[in-house]
N, C-alpha and C positions, 0 to 999 in steps of 0.2 A: 251091576248094582244100580238100583234106582233109588235115589234119595228123594224124600218128600219134604215139602216145606213145613217149617214149624208153624203151627196154627195158633190163633188167639186162645182157643180152648186149652191147648197144651201149655201155653205160657201161664194162663190163669191157674190151671191145675198145679203146675210146678210151684208157682208163687204161694198158693194156699197150702200145699203139702209140706213145703220146706219152711214156711213162715218167713219167706224172703221179703215179702212186702214190696215186690217190684212196682215201681211207679210207671205211669203211662209212657214217659219218654224212654225208660229203660226197656220196656217191652217193644216199643217201636224200633229202638236201636238193635235189639236182638233180631227182629224181623229183617231189618236192612242188612245186618251182617250175614244172615242166612241167605238172603238174595245174592250178596256179593260172593259168598262161598260157592253157591250153586253156579253162578256165572263163571267163576274161575276154574271150575272142574274141567279136566281135559275132555274135549269133545263138545263142550257147551259154550266155549268162548265165541262170541260173535266176532265178525270182522272188526278190525280196528277202525274207530270213527275217523273221518277225514278232518274234523275240526271240533273246536270246543262248542260251537253252536249246534252241531249235529249231536254231540254228547248230551247237551242240555235238553234238546228236543226229545232225544231217546228216553232220558230220565223222566221228563214230564209225561210222556206217553205211558211209560211203565207205571208211574204213580197214579195217573188217571185211570188206567185199566184196573189196578188193584182196588182203588176206591169204588169204582163201578161194580166190581165183583163183590166187594164187601157190602155195598148198599143193596145189591140184589139178594144177598144172603141174610141181610139184616144184622150184620156184624159190625165190628169196629173197622175203620179204614186202616 
């Protein structure tokens, strides 16, 4: 089974269709939870980081990559 990431378009469509009125921070939280779920799936878990500094560096790199991809597509980070 191949799970796909929740997109900004899907979040916006859901918010509009259900009149949920999700705020920007709620949408970002959903995306972060989706990332965490995907990372925790069996077979997708990376090796355990050696330190807190390594974990922070990994998170910064992931956020930067996501922002760069969103900027390239013209979407929200």
